[in-house]
Kinemage of the C-alpha trace (Angstrom):
@kinemage 1
@onewidth
@group {chain A} dominant
@subgroup {mainchain}
@vectorlist {calphas} color= white
{ca met a 1} P 142.942 114.084 138.928
{ca asn a 2} L 146.587 113.021 139.178
{ca asp a 3} L 145.581 109.499 138.057
{ca pro a 4} L 147.531 108.958 134.799
{ca cys a 5} L 144.445 107.267 133.341
{ca phe a 6} L 142.690 110.620 133.163
{ca leu a 7} L 142.937 112.305 129.790
{ca ala a 8} L 143.023 115.942 130.960
{ca pro a 9} L 146.629 115.991 132.279
{ca phe a 10} L 147.873 114.543 128.988
{ca val a 11} L 145.982 117.141 126.966
{ca arg a 12} L 147.399 119.964 129.045
{ca ser a 13} L 151.009 118.762 128.842
{ca phe a 14} L 150.547 118.018 125.119
{ca phe a 15} L 149.946 121.723 124.518
{ca glu a 16} L 152.168 123.320 127.172
{ca asp a 17} L 155.155 121.005 126.993
{ca his a 18} L 155.093 119.205 123.672
{ca leu a 19} L 153.674 121.679 121.141
{ca val a 20} L 155.005 124.895 122.691
{ca cys a 21} L 158.277 124.010 124.411
{ca arg a 22} L 159.550 120.975 122.529
{ca arg a 23} L 158.135 121.365 119.033
{ca asn a 24} L 157.928 125.188 119.022
{ca met a 25} L 154.783 125.019 116.896
{ca ser a 26} L 153.341 128.181 115.416
{ca arg a 27} L 150.416 129.910 117.087
{ca asn a 28} L 148.111 129.048 114.183
{ca thr a 29} L 148.972 125.338 114.354
{ca ile a 30} L 148.363 125.292 118.096
{ca his a 31} L 145.007 127.017 117.626
{ca ser a 32} L 144.064 124.490 114.946
{ca tyr a 33} L 144.873 121.571 117.275
{ca arg a 34} L 143.019 123.293 120.114
{ca asp a 35} L 139.847 123.733 118.047
{ca ala a 36} L 139.938 120.104 116.874
{ca leu a 37} L 140.394 118.683 120.366
{ca lys a 38} L 137.721 120.937 121.880
{ca leu a 39} L 135.193 119.505 119.446
{ca phe a 40} L 136.445 115.962 119.991
{ca leu a 41} L 136.365 116.152 123.803
{ca ala a 42} L 132.865 117.635 123.793
{ca phe a 43} L 131.643 114.866 121.450
{ca thr a 44} L 133.297 112.116 123.507
{ca ala a 45} L 132.033 113.501 126.813
{ca glu a 46} L 128.475 113.504 125.531
{ca arg a 47} L 128.878 110.010 124.117
{ca cys a 48} L 130.341 108.652 127.383
{ca lys a 49} L 127.817 110.537 129.544
{ca arg a 50} L 130.473 112.188 131.707
{ca ser a 51} L 132.224 115.557 131.844
{ca ala a 52} L 135.322 116.217 129.755
{ca thr a 53} L 137.433 116.542 132.909
{ca lys a 54} L 136.553 112.978 133.906
{ca leu a 55} L 137.297 111.332 130.596
{ca arg a 56} L 139.909 108.590 130.764
{ca val a 57} L 142.426 107.676 128.118
{ca gly a 58} L 140.737 104.295 127.795
{ca asp a 59} L 137.502 106.009 126.752
{ca ile a 60} L 139.077 107.104 123.495
{ca thr a 61} L 138.817 104.092 121.235
{ca asp a 62} L 139.226 103.974 117.484
{ca gly a 63} L 135.448 103.491 117.277
{ca val a 64} L 134.854 106.760 119.122
{ca val a 65} L 137.250 108.593 116.803
{ca ile a 66} L 135.547 107.162 113.706
{ca ala a 67} L 132.131 108.170 115.071
{ca phe a 68} L 133.427 111.702 115.725
{ca leu a 69} L 134.770 111.995 112.178
{ca gly a 70} L 131.433 110.859 110.800
{ca asp a 71} L 129.639 113.405 112.979
{ca leu a 72} L 131.823 116.189 111.603
{ca glu a 73} L 130.578 115.464 108.110
{ca ser a 74} L 126.947 114.622 108.871
{ca thr a 75} L 126.115 117.079 111.654
{ca arg a 76} L 128.580 119.929 111.163
{ca ala a 77} L 128.777 119.588 107.365
{ca asn a 78} L 132.581 119.765 107.468
{ca ser a 79} L 134.516 119.081 104.292
{ca ile a 80} L 136.683 115.983 103.856
{ca gln a 81} L 139.741 118.203 104.151
{ca thr a 82} L 138.585 119.589 107.521
{ca arg a 83} L 137.741 116.062 108.702
{ca asn a 84} L 141.249 114.910 107.854
{ca his a 85} L 142.800 117.890 109.677
{ca arg a 86} L 140.831 116.997 112.825
{ca leu a 87} L 142.055 113.410 112.579
{ca val a 88} L 145.670 114.573 112.445
{ca ala a 89} L 145.249 116.491 115.715
{ca ile a 90} L 143.839 113.399 117.465
{ca arg a 91} L 146.614 111.221 116.098
{ca arg a 92} L 149.295 113.619 117.319
{ca leu a 93} L 147.767 113.666 120.807
{ca phe a 94} L 147.801 109.883 121.052
{ca glu a 95} L 151.320 109.614 119.658
{ca tyr a 96} L 152.326 111.862 122.541
{ca ile a 97} L 150.330 109.839 125.089
{ca ala a 98} L 151.866 106.564 123.867
{ca ala a 99} L 155.365 108.040 124.181
{ca arg a 100} L 154.612 109.043 127.783
{ca glu a 101} L 152.760 105.876 128.732
{ca pro a 102} L 153.760 102.812 126.643
{ca arg a 103} L 150.777 100.821 127.987
{ca phe a 104} L 148.618 102.921 125.651
{ca leu a 105} L 150.766 102.070 122.625
{ca glu a 106} L 148.336 99.566 121.117
{ca gln a 107} L 145.424 101.953 121.572
{ca ala a 108} L 147.410 104.743 119.910
{ca his a 109} L 148.340 102.390 117.074
{ca arg a 110} L 144.675 101.608 116.352
{ca ile a 111} L 143.905 105.317 116.191
{ca ala a 112} L 146.947 105.964 113.992
{ca thr a 113} L 145.728 103.367 111.477
{ca ile a 114} L 142.411 105.168 110.895
{ca pro a 115} L 142.875 106.247 107.283
{ca arg a 116} L 142.412 109.719 105.978
{ca lys a 117} L 139.346 109.951 103.803
{ca arg a 118} L 140.048 110.282 100.124
{ca gly a 119} L 138.303 112.703 97.814
{ca ala a 120} L 139.187 115.945 99.559
{ca val a 121} L 138.771 118.865 97.189
{ca leu a 122} L 141.691 121.234 97.313
{ca pro a 123} L 140.742 124.913 97.452
{ca glu a 124} L 140.779 126.648 94.101
{ca ile a 125} L 143.879 128.686 93.373
{ca arg a 126} L 142.872 132.253 92.587
{ca tyr a 127} L 145.474 134.773 91.469
{ca leu a 128} L 145.744 138.133 89.710
{ca glu a 129} L 146.904 138.676 86.161
{ca lys a 130} L 149.854 141.040 85.777
{ca glu a 131} L 147.705 143.974 84.678
{ca gln a 132} L 145.409 143.405 87.674
{ca met a 133} L 148.352 143.377 90.074
{ca thr a 134} L 149.692 146.540 88.452
{ca ala a 135} L 146.291 148.199 88.876
{ca leu a 136} L 146.160 147.143 92.542
{ca leu a 137} L 149.543 148.755 93.234
{ca gly a 138} L 148.565 151.784 91.181
{ca ala a 139} L 145.444 152.311 93.274
{ca val a 140} L 147.563 153.415 96.245
{ca ala a 141} L 148.090 157.160 96.664
{ca lys a 142} L 151.658 157.437 97.915
{ca glu a 143} L 151.508 161.089 98.945
{ca ser a 144} L 150.606 160.302 102.558
{ca gln a 145} L 152.508 158.237 105.118
{ca arg a 146} L 149.652 155.766 105.264
{ca gly a 147} L 149.664 155.446 101.487
{ca arg a 148} L 153.405 154.832 101.403
{ca arg a 149} L 153.053 152.170 104.086
{ca asp a 150} L 150.232 150.460 102.179
{ca tyr a 151} L 152.146 150.534 98.899
{ca thr a 152} L 155.221 149.063 100.577
{ca leu a 153} L 153.070 146.398 102.221
{ca leu a 154} L 151.472 145.315 98.922
{ca leu a 155} L 154.817 145.384 97.091
{ca phe a 156} L 156.464 143.369 99.889
{ca met a 157} L 153.698 140.735 99.739
{ca tyr a 158} L 153.896 140.513 95.946
{ca asn a 159} L 157.709 140.298 96.022
{ca thr a 160} L 157.941 137.614 98.719
{ca gly a 161} L 154.708 135.653 98.304
{ca ala a 162} L 154.689 135.484 102.101
{ca arg a 163} L 151.753 134.152 104.068
{ca val a 164} L 149.761 136.854 105.827
{ca gln a 165} L 150.940 135.735 109.285
{ca glu a 166} L 154.553 135.812 108.068
{ca val a 167} L 154.039 139.390 106.927
{ca ala a 168} L 152.412 140.397 110.211
{ca asp a 169} L 155.288 138.809 112.167
{ca thr a 170} L 158.150 140.292 110.119
{ca arg a 171} L 160.579 142.360 112.200
{ca ile a 172} L 162.708 145.245 111.010
{ca gly a 173} L 165.849 143.356 112.008
{ca trp a 174} L 164.984 140.552 109.578
{ca leu a 175} L 165.600 142.852 106.611
{ca thr a 176} L 168.883 143.230 104.732
{ca leu a 177} L 168.568 146.462 102.759
{ca thr a 178} L 172.065 146.466 101.283
{ca pro a 179} L 172.936 144.303 98.258
{ca pro a 180} L 172.056 141.496 98.046
{ca tyr a 181} L 168.643 142.612 99.328
{ca lys a 182} L 166.745 139.954 101.278
{ca val a 183} L 164.418 139.236 104.168
{ca glu a 184} L 164.319 136.350 106.654
{ca leu a 185} L 160.804 134.981 107.092
{ca leu a 186} L 159.541 132.755 109.885
{ca gly a 187} L 157.097 130.330 108.307
{ca lys a 188} L 155.086 127.225 109.071
{ca gly a 189} L 156.606 124.866 111.588
{ca arg a 190} L 158.706 127.761 112.917
{ca lys a 191} L 161.050 127.284 109.971
{ca trp a 192} L 163.150 130.149 108.637
{ca arg a 193} L 163.657 130.863 104.961
{ca thr a 194} L 165.459 133.585 103.063
{ca cys a 195} L 163.609 135.473 100.328
{ca pro a 196} L 165.332 137.875 97.898
{ca leu a 197} L 163.990 141.392 97.545
{ca trp a 198} L 163.785 143.458 94.399
{ca glu a 199} L 165.718 146.713 94.486
{ca ser a 200} L 162.468 148.696 94.261
{ca thr a 201} L 161.080 146.799 97.249
{ca ala a 202} L 164.252 147.468 99.234
{ca gln a 203} L 164.065 151.187 98.413
{ca his a 204} L 160.481 151.473 99.652
{ca leu a 205} L 161.361 149.498 102.781
{ca gln a 206} L 164.300 151.835 103.422
{ca gln a 207} L 161.974 154.812 103.143
{ca leu a 208} L 159.423 153.173 105.439
{ca thr a 209} L 161.945 152.352 108.163
{ca ala a 210} L 164.157 155.428 107.924
{ca gln a 211} L 161.636 158.217 107.355
{ca gln a 212} L 158.426 156.980 108.901
{ca arg a 213} L 159.794 154.879 111.778
{ca pro a 214} L 163.229 156.264 112.669
{ca asn a 215} L 162.922 155.311 116.346
{ca ala a 216} L 161.830 151.722 115.745
{ca gly a 217} L 164.045 148.946 117.089
{ca gln a 218} L 165.294 145.865 115.306
{ca asp a 219} L 162.772 143.672 117.115
{ca asp a 220} L 159.803 145.894 116.263
{ca cys a 221} L 157.275 144.695 113.709
{ca leu a 222} L 157.811 146.037 110.215
{ca phe a 223} L 154.204 146.987 109.436
{ca val a 224} L 152.187 148.821 112.082
{ca asn a 225} L 148.933 150.761 112.214
{ca arg a 226} L 148.545 154.449 113.005
{ca tyr a 227} L 148.714 153.681 116.721
{ca gly a 228} L 152.052 151.947 116.367
{ca arg a 229} L 150.642 148.467 116.953
{ca pro a 230} L 151.443 145.599 114.563
{ca leu a 231} L 149.031 145.126 111.696
{ca ser a 232} L 146.841 142.085 112.239
{ca arg a 233} L 145.896 139.482 109.663
{ca ser a 234} L 142.446 141.017 109.322
{ca gly a 235} L 143.960 144.503 109.089
{ca ile a 236} L 146.144 143.428 106.173
{ca ala a 237} L 143.170 141.738 104.509
{ca asp a 238} L 141.112 144.936 104.832
{ca ile a 239} L 143.879 146.993 103.207
{ca ile a 240} L 144.019 144.630 100.242
{ca gln a 241} L 140.252 144.615 99.809
{ca arg a 242} L 140.054 148.403 100.018
{ca tyr a 243} L 142.567 148.899 97.200
{ca thr a 244} L 141.010 146.114 95.173
{ca ala a 245} L 137.730 148.032 95.177
{ca lys a 246} L 139.576 151.162 94.119
{ca ala a 247} L 141.497 149.371 91.358
{ca ala a 248} L 138.232 147.926 90.049
{ca thr a 249} L 137.303 151.380 88.758
{ca thr a 250} L 140.072 151.032 86.145
{ca ile a 251} L 140.111 147.219 85.751
{ca pro a 252} L 136.509 145.943 85.523
{ca ser a 253} L 137.655 142.331 86.010
{ca leu a 254} L 138.359 143.208 89.657
{ca glu a 255} L 134.752 144.227 90.314
{ca asn a 256} L 133.189 142.087 93.055
{ca arg a 257} L 136.464 140.152 93.240
{ca gln a 258} L 137.404 138.758 96.659
{ca val a 259} L 141.155 139.370 96.750
{ca thr a 260} L 142.735 138.002 99.930
{ca pro a 261} L 146.320 137.951 101.227
{ca his a 262} L 146.574 134.384 99.948
{ca thr a 263} L 145.518 135.592 96.495
{ca leu a 264} L 148.690 137.690 96.420
{ca arg a 265} L 150.722 134.637 97.458
{ca his a 266} L 149.235 132.647 94.578
{ca thr a 267} L 149.872 135.622 92.277
{ca thr a 268} L 153.559 135.639 93.157
{ca ala a 269} L 153.844 131.905 92.466
{ca met a 270} L 152.095 132.089 89.090
{ca his a 271} L 154.054 135.126 87.913
{ca leu a 272} L 157.350 133.504 88.917
{ca leu a 273} L 156.369 130.375 87.002
{ca gln a 274} L 155.278 132.337 83.949
{ca ser a 275} L 158.592 134.205 84.026
{ca gly a 276} L 160.471 130.917 83.728
{ca val a 277} L 161.599 130.476 87.324
{ca glu a 278} L 162.374 126.809 88.098
{ca val a 279} L 159.781 125.061 90.256
{ca asn a 280} L 162.187 124.147 93.049
{ca val a 281} L 163.204 127.802 93.337
{ca ile a 282} L 159.522 128.738 93.662
{ca arg a 283} L 159.089 126.040 96.290
{ca ser a 284} L 161.940 127.504 98.336
{ca trp a 285} L 160.702 131.043 97.700
{ca leu a 286} L 157.236 130.276 99.103
{ca gly a 287} L 158.361 127.876 101.830
{ca his a 288} L 156.377 124.865 100.635
{ca val a 289} L 157.138 121.664 102.504
{ca ser a 290} L 156.058 119.422 99.616
{ca ile a 291} L 156.893 119.901 95.960
{ca ala a 292} L 153.383 118.612 95.221
{ca thr a 293} L 151.985 121.899 96.544
{ca thr a 294} L 154.122 123.903 94.131
{ca asn a 295} L 153.257 121.563 91.253
{ca arg a 296} L 149.632 122.710 91.450
{ca tyr a 297} L 150.723 125.987 89.872
{ca ile a 298} L 152.339 124.089 86.993
{ca glu a 299} L 149.093 122.202 86.367
{ca ile a 300} L 147.152 125.467 86.217
{ca asp a 301} L 149.722 127.057 83.885
{ca leu a 302} L 149.640 124.054 81.535
{ca ala a 303} L 145.847 124.077 81.505
{ca met a 304} L 145.836 127.773 80.650
{ca lys a 305} L 148.324 127.235 77.802
{ca ala a 306} L 146.266 124.332 76.428
{ca lys a 307} L 143.130 126.478 76.510
{ca ala a 308} L 144.900 129.363 74.763
{ca leu a 309} L 146.282 126.987 72.110
{ca ala a 310} L 142.838 125.536 71.473
{ca ala a 311} L 141.425 129.035 71.010
{ca cys a 312} L 144.077 129.792 68.372
{ca glu a 313} L 143.664 126.501 66.492
{ca val a 314} L 143.006 126.919 62.777
{ca thr a 315} L 140.466 124.582 61.252
{ca ser a 316} L 141.610 123.130 57.946
{ca pro a 317} L 140.056 120.551 55.604
{ca ala a 318} L 141.042 116.956 56.022
{ca pro a 319} L 143.986 115.968 53.819
{ca ser a 320} L 143.209 114.158 50.636
{ca asp a 321} L 144.693 110.827 49.768
{ca val a 322} L 147.700 111.601 47.555
{ca thr a 323} L 147.644 108.075 46.201
{ca asn a 324} L 144.090 108.484 44.889
{ca pro a 325} L 144.300 107.465 41.255
{ca arg a 326} L 141.378 109.721 40.393
{ca asn a 327} L 143.566 112.754 41.126
{ca pro a 328} L 147.000 111.925 39.734
{ca asp a 329} L 147.994 115.515 39.040
{ca ile a 330} L 149.954 116.766 42.075
{ca leu a 331} L 149.608 120.381 40.950
{ca ala a 332} L 145.844 120.023 40.798
{ca trp a 333} L 145.880 118.427 44.227
{ca leu a 334} L 147.941 121.301 45.634
{ca glu a 335} L 145.553 123.755 44.074
{ca ser a 336} L 142.711 122.061 45.867
{ca leu a 337} L 144.201 122.660 49.290
């Protein structure tokens, strides 16, 4: 199995050396690549009538990749967006292989030129109106320690617009709770960004860290469960859904509403935009790589304004021709309006 023509050693070093050590990719990105390549290797092994461990680099042609992408859509009913994500993982693997073994450069080039499929439907952006967000925060009973933690968690997410994994990973030492209040967040691609904190958010964070977790260290996670273990992504999602159901008793529009951690992220973006914050500031605030991602919020805001304007439009009769000789009296014409 030490033969460099075998694919398995390249796959292993791609994850252990390239993604983890050299690129320092996030855990979620690594898991996404892992899932894509597991499916691809299983498909290719079946197609080549040999086990995945015996696949050779030469077995992976552009035709095999195209057949796999087609199978994702036809057999697994994957969306175009998912298909394109799987293609990216395969491309990255073969870019790595070509860098290690230049004799596979042409093969990697053919795979790299497989185009992404157009027509991918971006997921709908769902967010909360200001009164809905206020009701969500108001649904938390802050008399108990758990309630104070949950309120601080929701306020922190609304303030920062952080991704759920960023929230789960936040350490106490990343906070600056003296003016100017801020937090350092570790986002996609292991990139750091600084996000300002409102004074009210800083005050609740001070209470959380000083009163409820006085013995916590700087490297300890900010939000933990009752057993002292970091809140998971699913744990945070459950907290949000629980208070959404409670808030729905006062705001009927929240009934049967699926509010996720990403809904709060979208909410932050839309409320910043509606408050007049410049789009590049929002982009930096949320940690978007491309301005095109942030521009989606502008499109939604403009569409909402156009719809509101249309609803307020006043219907008036068509103007008469002022040069009509049959109505020479301007006062009579004005009276007819």
